[in-house]
N, C-alpha and C positions, 0 to 999 in steps of 0.2 A: 717395186719389182716383185718383190717376194708377196706382197699382198695380192697382185693381180694372179700370180701362180697359184696361190691357194684358192682364190676364186674360181679360176678355170678348172682346177683339179675337182672342186666341190660340185661345179656344174656337171662334170663328166660322170662322177658317181652318181648323181641324182638321175642323169638320163639313162645310165646303164642299168640302174636298179628298176626303172619302169620298163625298160625294153627287154630285160631278161624274162625267159620263159619260166613259169612257175607251174606247179601241179594244182590241178582243181579236181577234187574227188566229189564235193558236195556233202550233203548230210549223211551222217553214218549213225546208226543206232547202236547203243550198248545193250546187248542182249543177256550179258551175264554179269553177276556180282558175287562178292564174297565179303561177309562182315569181318570186321577187324579181328574179332575174337578167334575166327577160323583161320587167321594167317599166322597166329603165334607158333603153330606146329612147325613152322618152316624157319623160325628163329632159333638161336642157341638157347640154353636153358636160362631162365631168369635169374637175375641175382638177388639173393635174399639180404634184406636190409633191416636194421633195427627201426630206422626212420629214413624217410626220402632224402636222397642226396642229388646234387645237380649231376647232368649226363657226364660232364667231364670228370667226375670222380669215380664212375663206374669201371671195375676191373676187367675191361674189354679192349680189343685191338692191342693185345700184347701189353697191356698195362698203361696204354696211353690215354684212355678214356674214349668217350664218344664226342665228336666235334660237331656234327650236323645231324638233321633228321628230326625224329620224333623219340619221345621216350614214354613208356606207359608204366604207371605205378599202380600195383594192385594190392588189395588188402581186403579183409572180411570185416564186416561191422554187424553187430547185433540188430535184432529186429526192433529194439527200442530206441536205437539212434535216430536223432531228429535233425541235427544241423551239423554240417561240415564247413570248417573255416581254414583257409590255406593263408598263412601270414605273408608269403612272398612267393612268386612264381614268374618265370619268363619262358615263351613270350605270350602265346595264345594256347587254349586248351579246351578240352570236353570232359565232362564228368559224366560217368555212366553208372547206373546200378543194375546188376543182373544183365549186363550188356546192353541196356536201353539208355540212350542219351537223357539226361535230366538237366543239365546246365552248361552254358557256354562260359569259357573263363578267359581272363585277360590280365596282362601284368600291371595295368594302370593303378590298380588299388587292391587292398586285401580282399580276398574273394570268399563270400559265404554263400551257401545254398542249402535248401531244405532237402531231406530225403524223403521220397514219397512213402506212403504206408504200403507195405507189401502184405498181401493176404495169402500166405501158404504156411506149410508146416515146418519149414526150415527154421532154425535157431539163428542162422547168420546168412547175410547177403553179401554178394561180390561188388565191391566198389573199385572202379577203374577210373584214373585220371591220366588222360592222354595230353602230353604237352609238346608243342611245336617249337623247334628253334627257328625263328624267323630271320636270323643272321646277326652280325656283329659289326660293331664300329671299331676303328683302329686309333682312337685318340682319347685323351682326358681319362676321367675317373672310370669310364666304362671299358677301358682297354682290355681288362681281364674279365670280362662279363661272363657269368656263368648263366646256363640254361637248365630249365626243368623246374622243379620245386627247390626253393632256396631257403625256406624257413620251415617252421613247425605246421603241422596238419592237426587240427583239433576236432574232436567229435564231442559235441555238447560241452565244449569249452575245456576238454581234457586231451592232452597231447596223445595221439594214437601212434602206437608201436606196431611192428611186425609187418613188413611189406616185402614185395617183390617188385623188381624193375625189369622191364623188357626194353633192350636197346633197338630201335627200330630206325636203322639208317637207310633202308631201301636200296640196298646195294644192287648191282647188276645181277650177281649170282642169286640173290633172294627173289628178284623179279622174274628171272627166267625159271626158276624152280617151281614158283607159285603160278606162273602162266600156264605151264604144262600140267601141273600135278594138283593145283588147288581144288578145294571142294566148292566149285563154282555152282551158283544157283541161278534160276532164271531171275532177271530184273524185277525187283519188288514193285508194287503198285505205288501211286504217288503217296508221299509221306515222309517221315523222317527215320530212316532205319539206322541212323548212327554212322559213325566213321565206317567207311567200306571202299573196297577197290571195285572198279567197274572196268570191264573188258569188251573189246570189240576187235574186228579185223577188217581189212580191206585188201584189195589186189591192185598192184601197179602193173600194167601191161607193157609198159615202155620204160625208157632210162628214167630213173627217179630225178625229180626236181624239187627245189626248194618249194615250201608251202607254208601256210599260216593256219593255225587251229583256233577257230572262234570258240572261246569259252563262255560266252554271254549265257547267263541262266544258272551256271554252277555257281555254288556258294564260296568255298575256300578249299583248296587243296593243291595237288601236284599232278602234272601230266607226264607220262612216259611213253615213249615211242620206241618199240623193240627191245624193252628193258632199260632204256636210257632216260634219265630225268632231263626233260627239256625246259622245265620251269614251273614256277608256282603261279596261281592266280587267287584273285580274291574279288568278291563282287563289289567292294567298295570302290575298285578301280585304282588309277585311271586305265590300267592296261586291259584290254578286251581280247586280245590275241596273243598266241605264243608261237614264235618263229621256230620252223623245223626245217634244219638244213638237209639238203639232198643226201649227204653221205650217211645220214641215219636211217635213210629209207632203203629198200631193196626191191628189185624186180620181182614180182610175185606177192605171195602173202605177206603182210605188215600188221603188226599188233600194236593197239593203242589201249593203255590202261590209265584211268584216273583214280587217283586216291582222294575221295571227297570226305572232308572232316564233319560236314553238316548235312545240308539238304541238296540232293542231287537236282539236276535240271528236270523239268517236266515239260515235253517228254524228254527221256534221257538220250540226248543226242549230242553230236559235235559236228562241226562243219569245217572242212578243209578248203581255204580259199587261196586264190593267187595273190591277193592283197590283204593286209591286216584290216580288222574291223576298228574303225577310227571314230 
């Protein structure tokens, strides 16, 4: 009896999901973007460190540390520096030299990458390492898993000291501040501009309804709707669409922002469908 009741309830949910009206907007162009380095002005002052520490160890959020989001480590390296080695980090990341991406990073093994030769008159170059917290598990030895850089960072085999760390949680207050006051630029031509926020807007003329954002073609990042994080995406799949519930939308102007860590879609668009892309 219970088995039949569950079956009938499941069929009702399936039918209602397909009969429910949803919002169809179509293709939307991202006309503006802001590089990650230009978003740092909207964050609190960075934490000065002797050496990198996990995000949970930062003296932020009233001493409770950082639990989610991204953390960016910044330091200066000499022109003679050739190779960077990170003994341990979690989970994924991007290395940048003078704000240009030079390497993709992952937690699967010790990470090493070469620094390109810089031809300018500066004695030092800016090295940034952006690390993403991809989530946690709640069992076994990884129960207290830390995120960020968890070991030494070596420059040509020598431990490098003197760092600054930016806590990048992408809170609602941060997103709304940068939405209206950010130094937005026209969307760049095809290529790899490095980690950046992309912004667009669309208008809903009637009562808001649920919709699905098709993120096919984008590499890896996070989607925000009116300042609210609605989910992450990754080109490796399997997910191709992100669900946007009606309560996050409003009649009139709405804002979409994507934080893309690597390569944006070409052309830089997103599509709002009534059904997910499967």
